[in-house]
C-alpha atoms as a printed R data frame, in Angstrom:
    type eleno elety resid chain resno       x       y       z
1   ATOM     1    CA   MET     A     1   6.264  -9.927  11.338
2   ATOM     2    CA   LYS     A     2   7.889 -12.615  13.486
3   ATOM     3    CA   PHE     A     3  10.381 -15.201  12.307
4   ATOM     4    CA   SER     A     4  11.597 -18.335  14.105
5   ATOM     5    CA   LEU     A     5  14.836 -18.295  16.104
6   ATOM     6    CA   ALA     A     6  16.236 -20.947  13.775
7   ATOM     7    CA   ILE     A     7  15.784 -18.644  10.786
8   ATOM     8    CA   ILE     A     8  17.319 -15.688  12.602
9   ATOM     9    CA   PHE     A     9  20.367 -17.705  13.727
10  ATOM    10    CA   THR     A    10  20.822 -19.092  10.218
11  ATOM    11    CA   VAL     A    11  20.843 -15.598   8.739
12  ATOM    12    CA   LEU     A    12  23.133 -14.206  11.445
13  ATOM    13    CA   PHE     A    13  25.633 -17.015  10.861
14  ATOM    14    CA   SER     A    14  25.513 -16.351   7.130
15  ATOM    15    CA   LEU     A    15  26.067 -12.623   7.665
16  ATOM    16    CA   ALA     A    16  29.019 -13.251   9.943
17  ATOM    17    CA   SER     A    17  30.597 -15.514   7.323
18  ATOM    18    CA   ASN     A    18  29.986 -12.953   4.597
19  ATOM    19    CA   ALA     A    19  31.564 -10.218   6.696
20  ATOM    20    CA   GLN     A    20  34.690 -12.314   7.301
21  ATOM    21    CA   GLU     A    21  35.053 -13.195   3.639
22  ATOM    22    CA   ASN     A    22  33.930  -9.734   2.453
23  ATOM    23    CA   LYS     A    23  31.319 -11.235   0.141
24  ATOM    24    CA   GLU     A    24  27.883 -10.105  -0.927
25  ATOM    25    CA   PHE     A    25  25.003 -11.608   1.003
26  ATOM    26    CA   VAL     A    26  24.021 -15.031  -0.255
27  ATOM    27    CA   VAL     A    27  20.642 -16.459   0.707
28  ATOM    28    CA   PRO     A    28  21.186 -19.580   2.883
29  ATOM    29    CA   GLU     A    29  20.242 -22.798   1.123
30  ATOM    30    CA   ASP     A    30  17.669 -23.844   3.712
31  ATOM    31    CA   LEU     A    31  15.843 -20.547   3.259
32  ATOM    32    CA   LEU     A    32  15.854 -21.008  -0.504
33  ATOM    33    CA   LYS     A    33  14.289 -24.433  -0.049
34  ATOM    34    CA   GLN     A    34  11.526 -22.952   2.132
35  ATOM    35    CA   VAL     A    35  10.807 -20.313  -0.515
36  ATOM    36    CA   GLU     A    36  10.713 -22.988  -3.194
37  ATOM    37    CA   SER     A    37   8.123 -24.818  -1.086
38  ATOM    38    CA   GLY     A    38   5.960 -21.662  -1.098
39  ATOM    39    CA   ASN     A    39   6.909 -19.894   2.142
40  ATOM    40    CA   ASP     A    40   5.975 -16.272   1.391
41  ATOM    41    CA   GLU     A    41   7.154 -14.949   4.783
42  ATOM    42    CA   ILE     A    42  10.687 -16.216   4.214
43  ATOM    43    CA   ALA     A    43  10.704 -14.687   0.731
44  ATOM    44    CA   TYR     A    44   9.656 -11.341   2.225
45  ATOM    45    CA   PHE     A    45  12.302 -11.670   4.943
46  ATOM    46    CA   VAL     A    46  14.993 -12.196   2.297
47  ATOM    47    CA   ALA     A    47  13.681  -9.190   0.331
48  ATOM    48    CA   LEU     A    48  14.116  -6.991   3.397
49  ATOM    49    CA   GLN     A    49  17.701  -8.177   3.868
50  ATOM    50    CA   PHE     A    50  18.563  -7.052   0.346
51  ATOM    51    CA   LEU     A    51  16.617  -3.787   0.563
52  ATOM    52    CA   GLU     A    52  17.851  -2.703   3.989
53  ATOM    53    CA   GLY     A    53  21.314  -4.250   4.243
54  ATOM    54    CA   ASN     A    54  23.226  -4.079   7.537
55  ATOM    55    CA   ASP     A    55  26.772  -3.724   8.918
56  ATOM    56    CA   SER     A    56  27.829  -6.898   7.137
57  ATOM    57    CA   PHE     A    57  26.687  -6.096   3.606
58  ATOM    58    CA   ALA     A    58  25.366  -3.217   1.561
59  ATOM    59    CA   PRO     A    59  21.788  -3.056   0.273
60  ATOM    60    CA   ASN     A    60  21.077  -4.390  -3.195
61  ATOM    61    CA   TYR     A    61  18.011  -2.592  -4.516
62  ATOM    62    CA   ASP     A    62  17.528  -4.651  -7.673
63  ATOM    63    CA   LYS     A    63  17.700  -7.966  -5.849
64  ATOM    64    CA   GLY     A    64  15.468  -6.579  -3.113
65  ATOM    65    CA   VAL     A    65  12.750  -5.681  -5.609
66  ATOM    66    CA   GLU     A    66  13.198  -9.050  -7.311
67  ATOM    67    CA   TRP     A    67  12.586 -10.804  -4.006
68  ATOM    68    CA   LEU     A    68   9.666  -8.507  -3.187
69  ATOM    69    CA   LYS     A    69   8.015  -9.627  -6.407
70  ATOM    70    CA   LYS     A    70   8.748 -13.266  -5.574
71  ATOM    71    CA   ALA     A    71   7.165 -12.845  -2.108
72  ATOM    72    CA   ALA     A    72   4.198 -10.958  -3.586
73  ATOM    73    CA   GLU     A    73   3.601 -13.681  -6.144
74  ATOM    74    CA   LEU     A    74   3.608 -16.195  -3.278
75  ATOM    75    CA   GLY     A    75   0.805 -14.169  -1.670
76  ATOM    76    CA   ASN     A    76   2.540 -12.068   1.007
77  ATOM    77    CA   PRO     A    77   0.454  -8.893   1.556
78  ATOM    78    CA   HIS     A    78   3.358  -6.880   3.024
79  ATOM    79    CA   ALA     A    79   5.457  -7.659  -0.042
80  ATOM    80    CA   MET     A    80   2.541  -6.740  -2.314
81  ATOM    81    CA   TYR     A    81   2.282  -3.352  -0.608
82  ATOM    82    CA   ASP     A    82   6.041  -2.671  -0.596
83  ATOM    83    CA   LEU     A    83   6.252  -3.693  -4.246
84  ATOM    84    CA   SER     A    84   3.428  -1.302  -5.098
85  ATOM    85    CA   GLU     A    85   5.337   1.528  -3.421
86  ATOM    86    CA   GLU     A    86   8.416   0.736  -5.510
87  ATOM    87    CA   LEU     A    87   6.298   0.615  -8.675
88  ATOM    88    CA   ILE     A    88   4.703   3.983  -7.893
89  ATOM    89    CA   TYR     A    89   8.214   5.399  -7.446
90  ATOM    90    CA   GLN     A    90   9.049   3.988 -10.875
91  ATOM    91    CA   GLU     A    91   5.872   5.636 -12.249
92  ATOM    92    CA   LYS     A    92   4.329   2.236 -12.976
93  ATOM    93    CA   GLU     A    93   1.102   3.175 -11.248
94  ATOM    94    CA   THR     A    94  -1.236   0.803 -13.095
95  ATOM    95    CA   GLU     A    95   0.857  -2.202 -12.078
96  ATOM    96    CA   ALA     A    96   1.074  -0.813  -8.546
97  ATOM    97    CA   LEU     A    97  -2.721  -0.541  -8.415
98  ATOM    98    CA   ASP     A    98  -3.071  -4.246  -9.197
99  ATOM    99    CA   TRP     A    99  -0.839  -5.211  -6.287
100 ATOM   100    CA   LEU     A   100  -2.588  -2.804  -3.919
101 ATOM   101    CA   LEU     A   101  -5.939  -4.331  -4.771
102 ATOM   102    CA   LYS     A   102  -4.578  -7.818  -4.123
103 ATOM   103    CA   SER     A   103  -3.034  -6.737  -0.836
104 ATOM   104    CA   SER     A   104  -6.224  -4.986   0.294
105 ATOM   105    CA   GLU     A   105  -8.141  -8.203  -0.347
106 ATOM   106    CA   LYS     A   106  -5.957  -9.690   2.389
107 ATOM   107    CA   GLY     A   107  -6.846  -6.830   4.743
108 ATOM   108    CA   HIS     A   108  -3.543  -4.922   4.576
109 ATOM   109    CA   ALA     A   109  -4.246  -1.561   6.245
110 ATOM   110    CA   ALA     A   110  -1.678   0.603   4.443
111 ATOM   111    CA   SER     A   111  -2.912  -0.703   1.091
112 ATOM   112    CA   PHE     A   112  -6.355   0.762   1.739
113 ATOM   113    CA   GLU     A   113  -4.754   4.126   2.534
114 ATOM   114    CA   SER     A   114  -2.721   4.055  -0.678
115 ATOM   115    CA   LEU     A   115  -5.806   3.132  -2.708
116 ATOM   116    CA   GLY     A   116  -7.542   6.109  -1.148
117 ATOM   117    CA   MET     A   117  -4.729   8.409  -2.258
118 ATOM   118    CA   LEU     A   118  -4.793   7.052  -5.817
119 ATOM   119    CA   HIS     A   119  -8.550   7.659  -6.060
120 ATOM   120    CA   TYR     A   120  -8.339  11.110  -4.486
121 ATOM   121    CA   ASN     A   121  -5.567  12.249  -6.840
122 ATOM   122    CA   GLY     A   122  -6.855  10.444  -9.929
123 ATOM   123    CA   GLN     A   123  -3.723   8.364 -10.437
124 ATOM   124    CA   ALA     A   124  -3.129   4.960 -12.068
125 ATOM   125    CA   GLY     A   125  -5.789   5.649 -14.686
126 ATOM   126    CA   LEU     A   126  -8.475   6.256 -12.068
127 ATOM   127    CA   GLU     A   127 -10.882   9.175 -12.118
128 ATOM   128    CA   LYS     A   128 -10.663  11.595  -9.223
129 ATOM   129    CA   ASP     A   129 -13.308  10.513  -6.745
130 ATOM   130    CA   CYS     A   130 -13.133  11.746  -3.167
131 ATOM   131    CA   ASN     A   131 -16.026   9.549  -2.049
132 ATOM   132    CA   LYS     A   132 -14.287   6.364  -3.184
133 ATOM   133    CA   ALA     A   133 -11.084   7.674  -1.622
134 ATOM   134    CA   TYR     A   134 -12.836   8.281   1.683
135 ATOM   135    CA   SER     A   135 -14.284   4.762   1.629
136 ATOM   136    CA   PHE     A   136 -10.799   3.317   1.323
137 ATOM   137    CA   PHE     A   137  -9.522   5.594   4.109
138 ATOM   138    CA   GLU     A   138 -12.330   4.320   6.328
139 ATOM   139    CA   GLN     A   139 -11.278   0.728   5.674
140 ATOM   140    CA   ALA     A   140  -7.748   1.640   6.751
141 ATOM   141    CA   GLN     A   141  -9.096   3.475   9.802
142 ATOM   142    CA   LEU     A   142 -10.935   0.336  10.900
143 ATOM   143    CA   ARG     A   143  -7.448  -1.178  11.113
144 ATOM   144    CA   ASN     A   144  -6.094   1.824  13.107
145 ATOM   145    CA   HIS     A   145  -3.859   3.095  10.306
146 ATOM   146    CA   GLU     A   146  -2.856   6.557  11.540
147 ATOM   147    CA   LEU     A   147  -2.011   8.076   8.158
148 ATOM   148    CA   ALA     A   148  -5.483   7.242   6.841
149 ATOM   149    CA   PHE     A   149  -7.081   9.145   9.739
150 ATOM   150    CA   ASN     A   150  -4.806  12.110   9.061
151 ATOM   151    CA   ASN     A   151  -5.314  12.231   5.299
152 ATOM   152    CA   HIS     A   152  -9.068  11.692   5.545
153 ATOM   153    CA   ALA     A   153  -9.407  14.553   8.023
154 ATOM   154    CA   TRP     A   154  -7.125  16.801   5.945
155 ATOM   155    CA   PHE     A   155  -9.073  16.330   2.726
156 ATOM   156    CA   LEU     A   156 -12.449  16.719   4.452
157 ATOM   157    CA   ALA     A   157 -11.232  20.036   5.885
158 ATOM   158    CA   THR     A   158  -9.202  21.488   3.011
159 ATOM   159    CA   SER     A   159 -10.394  20.027  -0.308
160 ATOM   160    CA   PRO     A   160 -10.752  22.647  -3.069
161 ATOM   161    CA   ASP     A   161 -13.925  20.806  -4.088
162 ATOM   162    CA   LYS     A   162 -16.658  21.876  -1.688
163 ATOM   163    CA   ASN     A   163 -18.512  18.623  -2.385
164 ATOM   164    CA   CYS     A   164 -15.566  16.802  -0.815
165 ATOM   165    CA   ARG     A   165 -15.484  18.938   2.336
166 ATOM   166    CA   ASN     A   166 -17.138  18.033   5.612
167 ATOM   167    CA   PRO     A   167 -15.438  19.938   8.468
168 ATOM   168    CA   GLU     A   168 -17.612  18.434  11.200
169 ATOM   169    CA   LYS     A   169 -16.713  14.899  10.131
170 ATOM   170    CA   ALA     A   170 -13.065  15.943   9.860
171 ATOM   171    CA   LEU     A   171 -13.192  17.141  13.474
172 ATOM   172    CA   LYS     A   172 -14.552  13.790  14.647
173 ATOM   173    CA   ILE     A   173 -11.836  11.911  12.763
174 ATOM   174    CA   ILE     A   174  -8.974  14.078  14.005
175 ATOM   175    CA   TYR     A   175 -10.010  13.565  17.625
176 ATOM   176    CA   GLU     A   176 -10.204   9.825  17.014
177 ATOM   177    CA   LEU     A   177  -6.625  10.075  15.794
178 ATOM   178    CA   MET     A   178  -5.605  12.079  18.868
179 ATOM   179    CA   ALA     A   179  -6.959   9.247  21.015
180 ATOM   180    CA   ILE     A   180  -4.774   6.742  19.146
181 ATOM   181    CA   TYR     A   181  -1.711   8.910  19.842
182 ATOM   182    CA   ALA     A   182  -2.592   9.246  23.546
183 ATOM   183    CA   GLY     A   183   0.636   9.356  25.549
184 ATOM   184    CA   GLU     A   184   2.817   9.339  22.426
185 ATOM   185    CA   MET     A   185   4.629  12.040  20.477
186 ATOM   186    CA   ILE     A   186   2.290  13.462  17.837
187 ATOM   187    CA   PRO     A   187   3.981  14.196  14.488
188 ATOM   188    CA   TRP     A   188   4.033  17.819  13.405
189 ATOM   189    CA   PHE     A   189   2.158  17.083  10.178
190 ATOM   190    CA   VAL     A   190  -0.694  15.606  12.242
191 ATOM   191    CA   LEU     A   191  -0.850  18.725  14.407
192 ATOM   192    CA   ASP     A   192  -0.845  20.752  11.188
193 ATOM   193    CA   THR     A   193  -3.885  18.779  10.059
194 ATOM   194    CA   LYS     A   194  -5.572  19.344  13.407
195 ATOM   195    CA   ALA     A   195  -5.053  23.096  13.081
196 ATOM   196    CA   ALA     A   196  -6.558  23.033   9.572
197 ATOM   197    CA   VAL     A   197  -9.575  21.111  10.874
198 ATOM   198    CA   LEU     A   198 -10.056  23.577  13.741
199 ATOM   199    CA   ALA     A   199  -9.954  26.464  11.268
200 ATOM   200    CA   ALA     A   200 -12.435  24.634   9.022
201 ATOM   201    CA   VAL     A   201 -14.978  24.617  11.879
202 ATOM   202    CA   SER     A   202 -14.175  28.303  12.559
203 ATOM   203    CA   ASP     A   203 -12.290  27.661  15.805
204 ATOM   204    CA   PHE     A   204  -9.610  30.109  14.751
205 ATOM   205    CA   THR     A   205  -8.357  30.828  18.272
206 ATOM   206    CA   GLN     A   206  -7.235  27.242  18.815
207 ATOM   207    CA   ALA     A   207  -6.084  26.903  15.210
208 ATOM   208    CA   ILE     A   208  -3.813  29.946  15.552
209 ATOM   209    CA   GLU     A   209  -2.446  28.782  18.900
210 ATOM   210    CA   LEU     A   210  -1.607  25.352  17.543
211 ATOM   211    CA   GLN     A   211  -0.151  26.635  14.276
212 ATOM   212    CA   GLU     A   212   2.033  29.140  16.150
213 ATOM   213    CA   LEU     A   213   3.411  26.240  18.190
214 ATOM   214    CA   ILE     A   214   4.175  24.329  14.992
215 ATOM   215    CA   VAL     A   215   5.949  27.301  13.414
216 ATOM   216    CA   LYS     A   216   7.967  27.876  16.590
217 ATOM   217    CA   GLU     A   217   8.931  24.302  17.421
218 ATOM   218    CA   ALA     A   218   8.757  22.182  14.269
219 ATOM   219    CA   SER     A   219  11.827  21.283  12.293
220 ATOM   220    CA   GLY     A   220  11.653  20.566   8.598
221 ATOM   221    CA   ASP     A   221  12.695  21.680   5.156
222 ATOM   222    CA   GLY     A   222  12.031  25.183   3.895
223 ATOM   223    CA   ASP     A   223   8.967  24.221   1.882
224 ATOM   224    CA   SER     A   224   7.254  22.610   4.877
225 ATOM   225    CA   MET     A   225   7.965  25.574   7.126
226 ATOM   226    CA   ASN     A   226   6.768  28.027   4.498
227 ATOM   227    CA   SER     A   227   3.513  26.058   4.248
228 ATOM   228    CA   TYR     A   228   3.094  26.122   8.035
229 ATOM   229    CA   LYS     A   229   3.612  29.892   8.055
230 ATOM   230    CA   GLU     A   230   1.267  30.432   5.121
231 ATOM   231    CA   ARG     A   231  -1.513  28.557   6.896
232 ATOM   232    CA   LEU     A   232  -0.900  30.528  10.083
233 ATOM   233    CA   GLU     A   233  -1.420  33.792   8.215
234 ATOM   234    CA   SER     A   234  -4.655  32.435   6.747
235 ATOM   235    CA   TYR     A   235  -5.991  31.565  10.211
236 ATOM   236    CA   LYS     A   236  -5.025  34.989  11.549
237 ATOM   237    CA   GLN     A   237  -7.196  36.464   8.800
238 ATOM   238    CA   ARG     A   238 -10.036  34.176   9.995
239 ATOM   239    CA   LYS     A   239  -9.872  32.139   6.805
240 ATOM   240    CA   PRO     A   240  -9.833  28.325   6.686
241 ATOM   241    CA   TRP     A   241  -7.106  26.698   4.653
242 ATOM   242    CA   ILE     A   242  -8.207  25.434   1.232
243 ATOM   243    CA   SER     A   243  -5.679  23.343  -0.677
244 ATOM   244    CA   LYS     A   244  -4.701  24.562  -4.110
245 ATOM   245    CA   ASN     A   245  -5.054  21.119  -5.706
């Protein structure tokens, strides 16, 4: 999201003043007036200042969430999505679902991915439904949201419900994702998904080769590495990986 130079200079001046006086960040008056007039982008900008903080002042989570809600109520889709993430963290999934639906109506890519996850896992009072989940992932994919490609391919390859598996479609999706990452560093979890997809279509040679690379080179916590190793052993036994839940 882009903001005008005038806004940036106003905020920088305010931060410098706060740093000199060792005060908590105070929203500049002209920004408050723009929010009062309905400027949702400025409200979201202020929310990020409180949530992220900087060298001049510490983050203020409560005020950040308060401003996220203000920006969301003014119609900012990014604020709607960020607020939904905070609400999910607070286990207020039903309220989060409402904001995700509103944000998706504005075409927010990550919101479609999150809606897909809620439907797949049966959260926020929703029934588990992989087909609805996949439809939401596809909407996010149309907007080139990488995580939606990854999760869609993963579930199609590894779902414990055979009615939710489609390895051939998973293979198509994972190679579409590889094309998006062309020339860029591919995250280890994406390569892990690719290996699972290769195993799902019985290409165990490539799956083993890729998973061995992940186990050798990837860094991560113990649980992640144990999962990588567990999948590698499955592929060596010529078995695809099926998730436990």
